[in-house]
C-alpha positions, 0 to 999 in steps of 0.5 A: 030711464038711464041704464045703471052702470056698475064699475069694476076697477083694476089697478096694477103696480109695475116695477121698472121692467113693467112686471106686476108687483101688486094688483088691486081690484074693486067692484063696489056693487059686489062688495069688493073695495081695494082688494089685493090679488096675486093673479088675474085672467080677464077674457072679453068677447068681441062679437064683431070680430068673433074673437077673445080679448085677454089679459093675463097678469100675476105678480112676480112674487106669486109662488108656482104652487099657487099658480097651479092651484089658481089655474085648476080652480079657474078651469073648474069655474070655467066648467061651471060657467060653460054649463050655465051658459050652454046647458051642455052636460056632456061637454061639461063632464068632459071638462071636469074630467080634464080638471081631475086629470090636471089636478092629479098630474100636478099632485093637487088632490089632497088625501 
């Protein structure tokens, strides 16, 4: 029986200097079709070379305050993913403490 494939597509529109102006992504199996995004961080693990392959993009009009929130939320999500992958509660708590520190230093906490 053939394996099911689940396509994920990312289309980036660049200006004349190859700076992203628009990011559109689709993941039909996840219910996402041609959605706009202002930034993305993509990390893939190469098990053969034991290294991370990365692609970090953001549109040139993305405000810095939104980039700060994007990074904070990404760090929090990475903490959750780390816990699910490793069951290492102690390091997850340390990562979340750093996320709190990060938010405090960037004045991201509300109220």
